[in-house]
N, C-alpha and C positions, 0 to 999 in steps of 0.2 A: 813434526807433521802437525797438520791442523785439520780438525774436521768441523763438519758443519750438518747438524742434523734436522731435517723439516719433514713434518707430518703432510701426507698429502692423501687425504682420505682413510683408506685403509690400509696404505702404506707408508713406509717411512724411508726417506732418501737420504742417504750418508754420503756427502761430498768429500773427499779427501784432497789436500794440498800438501806438497812437499814427498818426502820419502816414507815407505812402508818398508821397515827394516827390523832387525833385532833390538834395535832400541827403542822403536816407537811400538811395537809388536804388543806388549802388554797393556797400553792405555787403549789402544784400539780393539783388542780381544775382549777386555771388560765391557766396553761400549756394546759391541756386536752381540757378546753373549746375554747381556742384559735386555737388548731388544729382542734378541731369538726367545728368552723367556717370556716375553710380552705376548708372543703368539702372532707376531704382526708381519707382512711380507716387507722384507729388505731389500732396497734398489740401491747398488754401490755405484757411485759415479766417481770414476778414478781419473777423469780427463786432465787433471792437474797434477797428477803423481808424476814426480821425477824420477824415482827410482824404486824398484820394488825386488826385494830380495827372496831367496828361498824360504826361508821363516816367514815373511809376510804372506808369500803365495800358500805356503802350508795353512796357516791360519786361516786365509780367506775360504780355501777349499774346505776345511773342517766346519766353518759357519755355514757354509752352502749343504753340507751333508746334513746339518741339524735341521734344515727348515724343510 
Protein backbone atom coordinates (compact mmCIF):
# COMPACT_ATOMS: atom_id res chain seq x y z
CA UNK A 1 0.00 0.00 0.00
CA UNK A 2 1.11 3.53 -0.78
CA UNK A 3 -0.28 6.59 0.92
CA UNK A 4 0.06 10.32 0.34
CA UNK A 5 -0.57 12.93 3.05
CA UNK A 6 -1.52 16.49 2.12
CA UNK A 7 -2.39 19.32 4.47
CA UNK A 8 -5.38 21.33 3.27
CA UNK A 9 -6.00 24.22 5.66
CA UNK A 10 -7.13 22.75 8.99
CA UNK A 11 -7.61 19.30 7.46
CA UNK A 12 -5.23 16.53 6.43
CA UNK A 13 -6.13 14.41 3.40
CA UNK A 14 -4.73 10.89 3.31
CA UNK A 15 -4.93 9.17 -0.08
CA UNK A 16 -4.50 5.40 -0.23
CA UNK A 17 -3.48 3.27 -3.17
CA UNK A 18 -3.33 -0.51 -3.12
CA UNK A 19 -4.56 -2.93 -0.46
CA UNK A 20 -5.58 -2.13 3.11
CA UNK A 21 -5.17 -5.47 4.83
CA UNK A 22 -3.45 -7.22 7.70
CA UNK A 23 -0.02 -6.76 6.10
CA UNK A 24 -0.33 -2.99 5.62
CA UNK A 25 -2.42 -2.24 8.70
CA UNK A 26 0.40 -1.43 11.14
CA UNK A 27 2.02 1.28 9.05
CA UNK A 28 -1.35 2.81 8.25
CA UNK A 29 -2.47 2.61 11.89
CA UNK A 30 0.70 4.38 13.07
CA UNK A 31 0.18 7.17 10.53
CA UNK A 32 -3.49 7.71 11.35
CA UNK A 33 -2.98 7.55 15.12
CA UNK A 34 -0.17 10.13 14.92
CA UNK A 35 -2.42 12.42 12.87
CA UNK A 36 -5.25 11.93 15.39
CA UNK A 37 -2.88 12.95 18.19
CA UNK A 38 -2.23 16.22 16.33
CA UNK A 39 -5.95 17.02 16.74
CA UNK A 40 -6.62 17.73 13.05
CA UNK A 41 -9.54 16.67 10.89
CA UNK A 42 -8.59 13.68 8.75
CA UNK A 43 -10.14 13.08 5.33
CA UNK A 44 -9.57 9.62 3.91
CA UNK A 45 -9.50 9.17 0.13
CA UNK A 46 -9.81 5.49 -0.73
CA UNK A 47 -10.66 5.92 -4.42
CA UNK A 48 -7.60 3.92 -5.46
CA UNK A 49 -7.87 1.14 -2.86
CA UNK A 50 -8.02 -2.22 -4.59
CA UNK A 51 -8.83 -4.39 -1.56
CA UNK A 52 -9.99 -3.80 2.01
CA UNK A 53 -10.20 -6.72 4.44
CA UNK A 54 -11.89 -6.84 7.85
CA UNK A 55 -8.73 -5.89 9.78
CA UNK A 56 -8.32 -2.77 7.64
CA UNK A 57 -12.00 -1.87 8.05
CA UNK A 58 -11.76 -2.33 11.82
CA UNK A 59 -8.75 -0.05 12.02
CA UNK A 60 -10.47 2.67 9.96
CA UNK A 61 -13.54 2.50 12.22
CA UNK A 62 -11.34 2.79 15.31
CA UNK A 63 -9.69 5.94 13.93
CA UNK A 64 -13.13 7.39 13.15
CA UNK A 65 -14.25 6.80 16.75
CA UNK A 66 -11.14 8.61 18.01
CA UNK A 67 -12.03 11.82 16.15
